[in-house]
BAMIRO-926651 format. One line per 3 residues: number of its first residue (from 1); their letters; for each residue x, y, z of C-alpha. Coordinates in Angstrom, 2 decimals, padded with zeros to 5 digits. Layout:
BEGIN
NUM = a = X,Y,Z; ...
END
This chain:
BEGIN
1 = mse = 145.49,117.86,153.69; 145.49,114.26,152.37; 144.84,113.61,148.80
4 = ttp = 141.34,112.36,149.43; 140.38,115.75,151.35; 142.05,118.64,149.13
7 = dla = 142.79,121.72,150.69; 140.17,124.39,149.88; 140.38,128.37,148.74
10 = pta = 139.02,130.22,151.85; 136.38,131.98,149.78; 134.99,128.68,148.37
13 = alr = 131.25,128.83,148.17; 128.68,126.53,149.34; 126.54,124.70,146.39
16 = tvh = 124.41,121.72,146.49; 124.33,119.07,143.74; 121.44,116.63,142.67
19 = gac = 122.32,113.04,143.52; 121.02,109.46,143.74; 121.99,106.55,145.62
22 = phd = 123.56,104.11,143.82; 123.03,101.02,145.73; 121.01,097.74,145.50
25 = cpd = 118.19,098.86,147.55; 114.51,099.45,146.41; 114.31,103.18,147.85
28 = tca = 116.71,104.77,145.07; 117.11,107.82,147.23; 117.27,111.48,145.70
31 = lqv = 120.28,113.02,147.39; 121.07,116.46,147.85; 124.84,117.00,148.38
34 = tve = 126.28,120.03,149.75; 129.97,120.92,148.99; 132.51,123.72,149.55
37 = gqr = 135.09,123.51,146.87; 136.04,120.05,146.68; 135.09,119.40,150.35
40 = ivk = 131.92,117.21,151.03; 129.90,119.24,153.73; 126.61,117.36,153.85
43 = iqg = 124.73,114.42,152.32; 121.05,114.37,152.92; 117.88,113.02,151.45
46 = dpa = 115.82,115.50,148.82; 112.96,116.64,150.83; 111.08,117.33,147.61
49 = hpp = 111.12,113.73,146.60; 108.21,111.68,147.67; 109.74,108.48,148.30
52 = thg = 112.90,110.00,149.77; 111.00,112.86,151.88; 114.32,114.20,152.99
55 = alc = 115.46,111.00,154.93; 118.60,108.47,154.35; 119.36,105.33,155.83
58 = tkv = 122.40,105.34,158.31; 124.51,103.49,155.67; 124.04,106.35,153.02
61 = sry = 124.41,109.31,155.17; 127.51,108.30,155.96; 128.75,108.17,152.24
64 = aer = 131.20,110.99,152.47; 133.05,108.59,155.00; 133.48,106.02,152.44
67 = tdh = 134.30,108.46,149.80; 137.10,109.90,151.85; 138.12,106.62,153.55
70 = aer = 141.63,106.18,154.39; 142.00,102.98,152.48; 140.15,103.90,149.18
73 = vlt = 142.16,102.72,146.30; 143.48,105.98,144.39; 146.03,104.75,141.72
76 = plk = 145.99,101.61,139.61; 147.77,098.68,141.43; 149.76,095.65,140.26
79 = rsg = 149.89,092.43,141.83; 153.30,091.81,143.47; 152.63,088.77,145.51
82 = pkg = 150.73,085.55,145.58; 146.75,085.72,144.42; 145.01,086.31,147.38
85 = agq = 147.35,087.98,149.50; 146.41,091.62,148.74; 150.13,092.55,147.78
88 = fka = 150.24,095.42,144.95; 152.41,097.92,143.81; 151.30,101.32,142.64
91 = vgw = 151.49,101.85,138.58; 150.52,104.31,136.32; 147.40,104.39,134.15
94 = dea = 149.36,104.12,130.96; 151.03,101.05,132.01; 147.96,099.30,133.46
97 = lde = 146.01,099.93,130.46; 148.74,099.06,128.06; 149.46,095.92,129.82
100 = iaa = 145.49,094.89,130.27; 144.87,095.64,126.59; 147.80,093.36,125.45
103 = klk = 146.76,090.45,127.80; 143.12,090.73,126.65; 144.45,090.93,122.92
106 = aia = 145.94,087.83,123.10; 143.32,085.94,124.73; 140.78,087.43,122.20
109 = ard = 142.74,086.29,119.28; 142.57,082.64,120.57; 138.83,082.92,121.48
112 = pea = 137.20,086.41,122.78; 134.58,083.78,124.73; 137.53,083.08,127.15
115 = ilp = 136.93,086.57,128.60; 134.21,087.08,131.09; 132.65,090.35,132.51
118 = ysy = 131.68,089.93,136.24; 129.19,092.78,137.35; 126.11,093.50,139.14
121 = agt = 124.51,096.23,141.67; 127.59,097.84,143.08; 126.00,100.76,141.44
124 = mgl = 122.44,100.38,140.05; 123.25,103.37,137.80; 122.45,103.11,133.57
127 = vqg = 125.92,104.79,132.84; 128.49,103.33,135.29; 126.83,099.84,135.02
130 = esm = 126.43,098.54,131.73; 126.64,101.38,129.23; 130.23,101.88,127.85
133 = aar = 131.05,098.58,129.54; 128.43,096.64,127.33; 129.78,098.28,124.34
136 = ffn = 133.29,096.98,125.07; 132.42,093.42,125.62; 129.85,093.30,122.84
139 = qlg = 132.56,094.75,120.36; 135.13,092.23,121.66; 132.62,089.32,121.24
142 = asq = 133.48,088.48,125.27; 131.18,085.70,126.89; 127.82,087.13,128.14
145 = ldr = 127.03,087.53,131.94; 123.73,086.15,133.07; 123.20,088.74,136.03
148 = tic = 121.06,086.31,138.24; 122.44,086.53,141.77; 119.61,088.33,143.26
151 = asa = 116.31,088.78,142.13; 115.95,087.08,138.57; 113.42,084.10,140.13
154 = gge = 111.24,086.90,141.62; 111.51,088.85,138.28; 110.55,086.11,136.14
157 = alv = 107.59,085.18,138.47; 106.23,088.72,137.89; 106.79,088.47,134.12
160 = qsy = 104.87,085.35,134.13; 101.82,086.65,136.26; 101.85,090.00,135.31
163 = ggk = 103.74,090.33,132.09; 106.29,092.43,133.59; 108.30,093.52,136.78
166 = lgm = 105.29,095.72,137.87; 103.58,096.80,140.91; 101.76,099.32,143.09
169 = hle = 103.13,102.88,143.88; 105.10,103.21,147.03; 103.42,105.93,148.58
172 = nfa = 100.04,104.39,148.14; 101.01,101.97,150.95; 100.01,104.94,153.40
175 = qak = 096.56,104.66,152.60; 096.17,100.60,152.90; 094.20,099.07,156.06
178 = lil = 096.37,095.77,155.76; 099.65,095.35,154.87; 101.17,092.21,154.64
181 = iwg = 105.18,092.50,154.82; 106.22,089.32,153.07; 109.88,088.17,153.23
184 = sns = 111.04,091.80,153.90; 113.11,093.27,156.91; 111.78,097.03,155.92
187 = ias = 113.50,098.86,158.54; 116.95,097.41,157.46; 116.34,097.16,153.67
190 = nlh = 113.57,099.50,152.63; 113.34,102.19,155.07; 111.39,104.65,153.12
193 = fwt = 108.49,101.64,152.55; 108.36,101.52,156.20; 107.84,105.15,156.55
196 = faq = 104.49,104.90,154.58; 103.73,101.40,156.55; 103.83,103.53,159.83
199 = aak = 101.55,106.14,158.45; 099.06,103.62,157.57; 099.57,101.99,161.04
202 = rag = 099.08,105.29,162.64; 095.80,105.56,160.53; 094.67,102.26,162.01
205 = akl = 096.05,099.86,159.37; 096.92,096.17,160.39; 100.88,095.26,159.79
208 = iai = 101.48,091.62,159.56; 105.20,090.34,158.96; 105.81,086.86,157.39
211 = dpr = 109.39,085.95,157.69; 111.27,083.04,159.29; 113.25,085.54,161.06
214 = kte = 111.66,087.94,164.07; 113.32,090.93,162.34; 113.24,094.55,163.44
217 = tae = 110.34,094.95,161.14; 108.51,091.84,162.47; 108.91,093.14,166.07
220 = kch = 106.74,096.38,165.27; 103.92,094.56,163.43; 100.99,093.51,165.09
223 = qhi = 101.59,089.92,164.08; 104.60,087.74,163.14; 104.27,084.48,161.15
226 = all = 107.41,082.57,161.61; 107.33,079.97,158.87; 110.08,077.75,157.51
229 = pgt = 112.23,078.83,154.61; 111.15,077.91,151.55; 107.21,077.29,152.25
232 = dga = 105.71,080.60,151.34; 104.31,079.15,148.34; 102.28,076.43,150.64
235 = lal = 101.03,079.23,152.85; 099.93,081.41,149.47; 098.00,078.12,148.37
238 = glm = 096.49,077.85,151.84; 095.37,081.28,151.73; 093.71,080.86,148.42
241 = hel = 091.99,077.93,149.95; 090.40,079.87,152.70; 089.54,082.68,150.40
244 = ish = 087.59,079.97,148.27; 086.20,077.96,151.12; 084.63,081.72,152.83
247 = dwl = 083.82,083.27,149.38; 086.52,086.10,150.03; 086.68,086.39,146.51
250 = dhd = 086.13,089.13,143.62; 084.35,086.95,141.03; 083.68,089.73,138.47
253 = yia = 087.63,090.80,138.80; 088.66,086.92,138.38; 086.29,086.63,135.48
256 = lhv = 087.56,089.75,133.58; 091.25,089.99,134.57; 092.39,086.45,135.52
259 = egw = 093.37,083.70,133.18; 093.51,080.10,134.30; 091.39,080.52,137.44
262 = pel = 089.57,076.98,137.22; 092.93,075.26,137.14; 094.36,077.34,140.17
265 = rer = 091.17,076.94,142.40; 091.20,073.13,141.77; 095.01,073.27,143.15
268 = alq = 094.20,075.76,146.20; 091.45,073.42,147.45; 094.18,070.69,147.91
271 = wpp = 095.78,072.82,150.40; 093.49,073.35,153.53; 095.45,074.97,156.77
274 = erv = 096.39,071.53,158.54; 098.16,070.74,155.60; 099.84,074.10,155.13
277 = aev = 100.62,074.37,158.77; 102.41,070.99,158.64; 104.57,072.23,155.68
280 = cgi = 105.45,075.76,156.96; 106.01,074.94,160.65; 103.18,077.20,161.81
283 = tpd = 099.83,076.63,163.30; 096.27,075.97,161.17; 094.53,079.22,163.03
286 = evr = 097.53,081.34,161.81; 096.42,080.46,158.17; 092.93,081.06,158.85
289 = qla = 093.25,084.10,160.44; 095.84,085.56,157.88; 093.38,084.61,155.14
292 = kdy = 090.37,086.18,157.13; 092.32,089.30,157.55; 093.48,089.50,153.72
295 = gst = 090.03,088.19,152.28; 087.89,090.75,154.57; 090.22,093.91,154.57
298 = apa = 090.32,096.55,151.90; 092.37,098.03,150.58; 094.95,095.31,151.23
301 = air = 098.72,095.72,150.04; 101.54,093.07,149.96; 104.97,094.32,150.32
304 = lny = 107.11,091.36,148.82; 110.77,091.13,149.00; 113.43,088.77,147.49
307 = gmq = 114.50,086.92,150.24; 111.76,084.49,149.94; 112.72,083.72,146.25
310 = rvh = 116.16,082.47,147.36; 115.05,078.89,147.55; 114.55,076.10,144.89
313 = ggg = 110.99,076.85,144.45; 111.25,080.84,144.76; 109.79,081.41,141.51
316 = nav = 106.76,079.52,142.24; 106.41,080.88,145.56; 106.41,084.60,144.11
319 = rlv = 104.04,083.71,141.44; 101.35,082.39,144.09; 101.80,085.55,145.97
322 = sll = 101.39,087.71,143.15; 097.97,086.14,142.14; 096.44,086.73,145.55
325 = pcl = 095.45,090.40,144.93; 093.84,089.33,141.78; 091.54,086.85,143.61
328 = tga = 090.39,089.70,145.96; 090.36,092.52,143.61; 092.59,094.54,145.76
331 = wrh = 094.32,095.76,142.56; 090.91,097.73,142.17; 092.30,100.20,144.82
334 = aag = 095.23,102.61,144.42; 096.30,101.40,148.36; 095.84,097.67,146.92
337 = gll = 097.95,095.14,145.05; 101.35,094.18,145.48; 104.91,095.51,145.19
340 = lsa = 107.97,093.31,144.57; 109.67,095.29,141.59; 108.64,098.44,139.79
343 = sgw = 111.47,098.23,137.52; 109.30,096.89,134.46; 107.85,100.43,134.46
346 = faa = 110.76,101.91,133.27; 110.91,099.91,129.91; 109.02,102.82,128.18
349 = vkn = 111.84,105.17,129.12; 115.04,103.40,129.05; 117.32,103.56,125.97
352 = dav = 118.97,100.00,126.66; 119.60,099.32,123.21; 121.19,102.80,122.56
355 = lqr = 123.42,102.61,125.67; 124.72,098.92,125.64; 124.80,098.62,121.69
358 = pdl = 124.09,094.81,121.27; 124.38,095.49,117.41; 128.09,095.46,118.24
361 = lag = 127.99,091.81,118.27; 127.56,091.92,114.48; 125.69,088.49,114.38
364 = rrp = 127.86,086.67,116.98; 125.97,084.60,119.76; 128.63,084.22,122.56
367 = rti = 127.89,081.88,125.40; 126.46,083.09,128.59; 127.65,082.16,132.03
370 = nms = 125.24,082.22,135.18; 127.02,084.65,137.64; 125.74,082.37,140.33
373 = tig = 127.64,079.32,139.36; 130.94,081.17,139.04; 132.30,078.77,141.63
376 = ddl = 131.94,076.08,139.43; 132.67,077.72,136.09; 135.91,079.10,136.77
379 = lrd = 137.11,075.55,137.73; 135.76,074.03,134.43; 138.24,073.10,131.80
382 = asp = 137.24,073.61,128.02; 134.68,071.27,126.80; 131.97,071.15,123.62
385 = gfg = 129.14,072.00,126.19; 130.81,074.60,128.17; 133.03,076.25,125.47
388 = pkv = 136.56,077.57,126.26; 138.30,077.81,129.58; 137.45,080.96,131.23
391 = eav = 141.11,082.69,130.92; 140.21,086.25,132.07; 137.56,087.94,134.18
394 = ivy = 136.94,091.84,134.34; 135.27,092.38,137.52; 133.29,095.62,138.18
397 = nsn = 130.42,096.73,140.71; 130.70,093.24,142.31; 132.58,091.23,144.80
400 = pva = 131.96,087.60,144.03; 134.64,086.27,146.27; 132.61,087.23,149.15
403 = vap = 129.06,087.56,147.59; 128.72,084.52,145.42; 127.30,081.16,146.53
406 = esr = 129.73,078.17,147.80; 132.49,080.41,147.98; 135.28,077.86,148.66
409 = kvv = 135.06,076.89,144.84; 134.92,080.83,143.99; 138.31,081.34,146.01
412 = agf = 139.79,078.32,144.21; 138.58,079.64,141.00; 140.05,083.35,141.37
415 = are = 143.19,081.74,142.94; 144.16,080.31,139.57; 147.48,081.43,138.44
418 = dlf = 146.39,080.94,134.84; 143.36,083.24,135.27; 144.01,087.00,134.35
421 = tvv = 141.92,089.25,136.60; 140.96,093.13,136.47; 139.07,094.63,139.06
424 = leh = 137.34,098.12,139.29; 137.06,099.01,142.83; 136.92,101.65,145.45
427 = flt = 138.75,099.42,148.02; 140.79,096.24,148.33; 137.82,093.74,148.86
430 = dta = 138.28,090.04,148.97; 138.12,089.93,145.02; 140.51,092.72,144.47
433 = dha = 142.91,090.94,146.74; 142.95,088.05,143.97; 143.52,090.66,141.19
436 = dyv = 146.47,091.20,138.77; 145.27,094.61,138.40; 143.05,096.96,140.48
439 = lpa = 141.83,100.06,138.79; 140.59,102.79,141.17; 136.97,103.61,140.37
442 = ttq = 135.15,106.83,141.10; 132.16,107.03,143.75; 128.76,108.56,143.40
445 = leh = 129.73,111.82,144.39; 132.37,111.95,141.62; 130.40,110.92,138.31
448 = wdv = 127.49,111.29,136.10; 124.69,108.77,136.17; 121.07,108.19,135.68
451 = hts = 119.00,105.84,137.80; 115.76,104.20,137.32; 114.41,102.08,140.52
454 = ygh = 112.78,098.77,141.60; 110.85,100.22,144.58; 109.27,103.32,143.24
457 = tyv = 108.51,105.09,140.00; 110.98,107.96,139.59; 113.87,108.38,137.13
460 = lln = 116.77,110.41,139.01; 119.60,112.17,137.66; 123.26,111.84,139.75
463 = epa = 125.48,114.83,138.80; 129.42,114.90,139.96; 129.49,116.87,143.20
466 = iap = 133.41,116.72,143.40; 136.34,116.06,141.07; 137.58,112.32,141.47
469 = rgq = 139.74,111.80,144.39; 143.39,110.64,143.38; 143.57,108.91,140.04
472 = aks = 140.26,107.48,140.24; 138.02,107.30,136.96; 134.69,106.25,136.31
475 = nae = 133.99,102.77,135.28; 132.57,104.09,131.78; 135.95,106.15,131.31
478 = ifr = 137.81,103.25,132.09; 136.32,101.05,129.48; 136.55,103.80,127.23
481 = lla = 140.34,103.85,127.50; 140.62,100.20,127.21; 138.43,100.19,124.02
484 = arm = 140.95,103.02,122.53; 143.90,100.61,123.68; 142.04,097.45,121.99
487 = gft = 141.85,099.35,118.73; 137.97,099.84,119.01; 137.47,103.19,116.79
490 = gpc = 133.60,103.31,116.65; 131.99,106.48,117.31; 130.01,105.04,120.24
493 = fad = 133.36,104.70,122.00; 134.07,108.51,122.34; 130.86,109.26,124.21
496 = dde = 131.74,110.88,127.33; 129.72,110.25,130.53; 127.42,113.16,130.32
499 = ala = 126.50,112.08,126.69; 125.61,108.58,128.13; 123.62,110.20,130.69
502 = rqa = 121.55,112.07,128.10; 121.41,108.60,126.05; 120.13,106.47,128.91
505 = vns = 116.64,107.80,128.77; 114.40,108.55,125.69; 112.71,111.66,124.79
508 = sid = 109.61,111.01,127.04; 112.09,112.13,129.88; 112.64,115.85,129.70
511 = fae = 116.26,115.87,130.43; 116.15,119.64,131.41; 113.82,118.86,134.13
514 = lqq = 115.76,116.02,135.32; 118.78,118.41,135.79; 116.79,121.13,137.10
517 = rgw = 114.90,118.88,139.53; 116.84,115.76,139.80; 114.13,113.69,139.48
520 = vkl = 111.11,113.17,137.16; 108.00,110.73,137.98; 106.64,108.35,135.21
523 = pip = 102.95,108.81,134.11; 101.81,105.72,135.56; 098.06,105.40,136.83
526 = dap = 097.44,105.38,140.57; 095.51,102.02,140.71; 097.46,100.54,137.37
529 = fae = 095.37,097.47,137.23; 092.13,098.50,138.50; 090.43,097.60,135.10
532 = ggf = 093.04,094.75,134.41; 095.51,095.78,131.78; 098.31,093.33,132.91
535 = ktp = 101.16,093.29,130.34; 100.37,089.73,129.11; 099.45,089.12,125.38
538 = sgk = 095.56,088.77,126.92; 095.80,091.66,128.86; 095.02,089.42,132.23
541 = ara = 097.01,088.03,135.25; 097.91,084.76,134.42; 097.46,081.87,136.59
544 = cap = 098.24,079.45,133.81; 098.32,080.24,129.76; 099.69,078.63,126.90
547 = gva = 103.54,078.31,127.66; 102.83,079.49,131.35; 102.82,076.70,134.02
550 = lpd = 100.18,076.47,136.87; 102.23,077.25,139.86; 102.67,075.20,142.70
553 = hvp = 104.76,074.64,145.93; 107.97,073.37,145.04; 109.88,071.90,148.15
556 = nle = 113.57,073.32,148.91; 116.57,071.49,147.69; 117.52,070.89,151.23
559 = sar = 115.20,070.13,154.16; 113.96,067.85,156.28; 110.80,067.06,154.10
562 = sap = 112.92,067.00,150.77; 116.22,065.72,151.76; 115.62,063.59,155.03
565 = ala = 119.11,061.78,155.19; 121.02,065.17,154.55; 118.93,066.36,157.51
568 = qry = 119.92,063.85,159.81; 123.59,065.16,159.35; 122.48,068.67,159.17
571 = pla = 119.39,069.13,160.97; 119.19,073.22,160.87; 118.03,075.17,158.07
574 = mis = 119.96,078.22,157.54; 118.98,081.65,156.01; 121.55,084.55,155.25
577 = ppa = 119.88,087.88,155.73; 121.97,091.32,155.55; 123.33,092.46,158.48
580 = rhf = 121.46,095.87,159.17; 124.00,098.21,158.71; 125.87,096.59,155.46
583 = lns = 124.42,096.26,151.88; 125.72,092.97,150.34; 129.08,093.28,150.94
586 = tfv = 129.11,097.08,150.62; 129.99,099.41,153.82; 131.60,096.38,155.58
589 = nvk = 135.13,098.45,155.71; 133.08,101.59,156.90; 134.60,101.33,160.53
592 = slr = 131.53,103.25,162.25; 129.11,100.88,160.55; 131.18,097.71,161.37
595 = die = 131.63,098.99,164.78; 127.51,098.73,165.25; 127.58,095.21,163.80
598 = aep = 130.55,094.33,166.05; 131.42,091.00,164.43; 129.95,088.32,162.38
601 = vle = 127.11,086.48,164.11; 124.64,083.38,163.70; 121.59,083.78,165.28
604 = mha = 119.93,080.72,167.21; 116.72,079.77,169.17; 117.39,078.87,172.97
607 = ada = 116.01,075.26,172.33; 118.48,074.78,169.56; 121.23,076.11,171.54
610 = tar = 120.37,074.15,174.62; 120.27,070.81,172.81; 123.70,071.78,171.41
613 = gla = 125.21,072.93,174.79; 125.82,076.09,173.32; 125.64,079.36,174.95
616 = dgq = 124.87,083.21,173.79; 128.43,084.97,172.96; 130.68,081.98,172.37
619 = vvk = 132.38,081.39,169.10; 131.05,078.65,166.95; 131.72,076.56,163.84
622 = vwn = 128.88,076.06,161.41; 129.13,073.48,158.84; 128.07,071.35,155.95
625 = drg = 129.54,069.42,153.21; 130.28,072.54,151.32; 132.60,074.20,154.48
628 = eyh = 132.92,075.94,157.76; 132.42,078.99,159.03; 133.26,080.59,162.50
631 = cal = 131.28,083.42,164.20; 129.97,084.48,167.27; 126.55,082.94,168.45
634 = rvn = 123.75,084.94,169.53; 121.11,083.28,171.44; 117.78,085.20,170.97
637 = qra = 114.16,085.36,169.73; 115.09,086.57,166.42; 115.56,082.52,165.22
640 = rpg = 112.65,080.15,165.35; 113.27,076.52,166.19; 115.11,074.62,163.63
643 = vvn = 116.41,077.69,161.64; 119.65,079.90,162.22; 120.16,082.96,160.88
646 = glg = 123.79,083.77,159.80; 123.86,087.41,159.05; 125.97,088.47,155.89
649 = vww = 127.73,089.56,154.19; 131.10,089.94,155.86; 134.36,090.19,153.76
652 = rkl = 136.06,086.80,154.33; 139.10,088.47,155.47; 137.37,090.02,158.36
655 = gpn = 135.97,086.83,159.61; 137.53,084.50,162.36; 138.66,081.69,160.06
658 = gtn = 138.67,083.75,156.92; 135.54,082.69,155.49; 132.08,084.31,155.67
661 = vne = 128.56,082.69,155.27; 128.66,081.86,151.83; 130.99,079.28,152.48
664 = ltq = 128.10,077.26,153.20; 125.58,078.04,150.72; 124.94,076.21,147.54
667 = qgl = 125.29,076.80,143.49; 121.93,074.81,143.27; 119.21,077.14,141.23
670 = tdm = 116.00,078.24,141.45; 112.60,076.68,139.80; 112.59,079.71,137.25
673 = gra = 114.96,082.52,136.40; 118.12,080.42,136.80; 118.66,082.48,140.37
676 = ptf = 120.93,081.34,143.45; 119.39,079.35,146.31; 121.20,081.20,149.35
679 = ydc = 118.33,080.22,151.65; 118.17,076.68,150.97; 120.95,075.43,153.09
682 = lve = 121.07,072.85,155.74; 123.82,073.10,158.38; 125.10,071.92,161.88
685 = vaa = 126.66,074.08,164.45; 128.79,073.04,167.48; 131.06,074.67,169.78
688 = l = 134.89,075.42,168.69
END
């Protein structure tokens, strides 16, 4: 037997272990992992967990294939060739840890802020995410990372409107009579929501998809509104205009529970359907009918997703959409309202300060570096406004060379010979190829963790189902060992992973119940804002308030309307939604899933292809001033005229010219939340 599939005693008994899907997905599924000895027999969804109801997506149902992948890193690796070449030699843990600690000590003696952690949601777990890692970097006094790359614009928008990242209960969508699926390909990225939406559809509900791309989800809705990227705020204002004009408003709810309504009303009345249609690239009748459907149907629910906030005006757009259910009184109903993120509900049970120990900073205030501008920041020299040059990066739970915007600069930064890079990983990703050391990390089946969710309201426990394969160690264990090598002797650095799991939530969660069942539901009212009670200082939803500006449509950084000269050279808007069988850059190396996706592709409307003499299936170059990307062309109806869809996120080394779609995306930031503008991007396309 191979090292990744240990031999078994013939009498090994079957046992089932509670688990949780670790990935950056709103579903946060409860898993049941069946093992025989150390062999993974089956991974299935927990049928008793209401959001999961026994089902898993194609990706996670094949998680055993990822854990026992032939290319998995199972021993520490030290670079033996040029950065980026992926050439390494195996070394022992003691040698790796000793050399890493010696290098970090030398840098920290000059300035600990020259050391940068870089992590995101490779696991969403509280233990293997920012627990021992946060303690380590806080004790060290390293630079802080602003973790913005996915959701911070929309998150900040919800905080401004509702006082927190709060929303509906997932299961209640099944009772809605109208569901707007706004900026979400739910079949691919939110499967369990889709099952509740389908239940509502079977009961007579109308489903409307709002998305520049005709996704698999849009095809199964009653209507698809294909607006231009970055115009969602204008559409929301147009809906408000019609709600006001036809008096499809809940005046009592507005009077009692909405702050700043007169100002918002005045702004909305400046957006008649004709103006909205011109900005959004749709028809006035689409605006009118959508407003009528929304204003005259109860309960009406909105499932908003994060794609629509990945443009310059994304935060304002989320704010405007979030106010729609406040104007119609949709929040009065359990099956009405909006869900973008439910993560704020967990603030009452999470023990972040205990787990992460910010007190270890001891009054120091290190600089903060935005993960979305890592391309620029790794290429900066020391300066008074920036601080010391980044000399070391410790990457865990992320693959920035593949996923960060404007990746030509990201590659150049990680290729610096004077940059010391350590990567905790399962595989030799694009980022790992640039590392000085790669340390083998455990997968979800091999360690403890506790999970909250941004798509439902349950806490989940993940227990190790098997022992770590090879020499893999959990993230928390790796940072615990590094802390010892650095001479960090505080008691908190001795906490093992199970202890960290117990510390992750406070006493309001019964840990014994969590262990027995695998999940616990938060005690949140079925219709949380039926009588107002938003988490703002006034208890009202805020259109505007002291310190909170009135939202408006904010144009893209790159579009024909906002940058006409640039659009003359690059006339096509490009969005880069995920390929259905990948999750960001995770699962790209799972052959069965990569075989389904086949190759990197760009979707284009037939009118745009004909104008360029392009045909379906040919390899094309996609370019702008930031770089060039080669991929296969798919001429189909998924792309609307004037917009191309570059499906991501492939590993760069698997691309035809060693790049991926992020070669073209920009490091410009959103209007709030300091988030990236991946879908705010102009390109041109031609045959190779």
